[in-house]
C-alpha positions in Angstrom: -14.8 -6.9 19.2 -13.5 -4.0 17.2 -16.7 -2.0 17.8 -15.9 -1.9 21.5 -12.6 -0.3 21.0 -13.6 3.0 20.4 -11.9 6.4 19.6 -9.8 6.6 22.9 -8.8 3.1 22.3 -7.6 3.7 18.8 -5.7 6.8 19.9 -3.9 4.6 22.4 -3.1 1.8 20.1 -1.8 4.4 17.5 0.5 6.0 20.2 2.0 2.5 21.3 2.6 1.7 17.6 4.3 5.3 17.1 6.5 4.6 20.3 7.3 0.9 19.1 7.9 1.4 15.5 8.9 5.2 15.4 7.5 7.7 12.7 9.6 6.4 9.9 8.4 2.9 10.0 4.9 3.6 10.3 4.0 4.1 6.6 5.8 0.9 5.7 3.8 -1.0 8.4 0.5 0.3 7.1 1.5 -0.5 3.5 2.3 -4.1 4.7 -0.9 -4.4 6.6 -2.7 -3.1 3.6 -1.2 -5.6 1.2 -1.7 -8.4 3.6 -5.3 -7.6 3.9 -5.8 -7.2 0.0 -4.1 -10.7 -0.4 -6.3 -12.2 2.1 -9.4 -10.7 0.4 -8.2 -12.3 -3.0 -7.6 -15.6 -1.6 -10.8 -15.9 0.3 -12.6 -14.7 -3.0 -10.7 -17.6 -4.9 -12.0 -20.1 -2.2 -15.6 -18.6 -2.5 -15.4 -19.1 -6.2 -14.0 -22.4 -6.3 -16.6 -23.8 -3.8 -19.6 -22.1 -5.5 -18.2 -23.6 -8.8 -18.2 -27.1 -7.1 -21.7 -26.8 -5.9 -22.7 -25.6 -9.4 -21.2 -28.5 -11.0 -22.8 -31.0 -8.4 -26.3 -29.3 -8.9 -26.0 -29.9 -12.7 -25.0 -33.6 -12.0 -27.9 -34.0 -9.9 -30.3 -32.5 -12.6 -29.0 -34.9 -15.2 -29.5 -37.9 -13.0 -33.1 -36.8 -12.2 -33.9 -36.3 -16.0 
């Protein structure tokens, strides 16, 4: 979906954001979006690590049962 926006679409979105929030609020908005994305990535990494660990434990238990 994002690939279909293109440069003209991004310019229009930025102009609308500038009109809605004003030039003084845009840096704060960008910072908040960046922190949100960073937190989301960290949370998804934690979930993936946890699931990977669970599968590793299950694989170890299966190998012990097979022996």
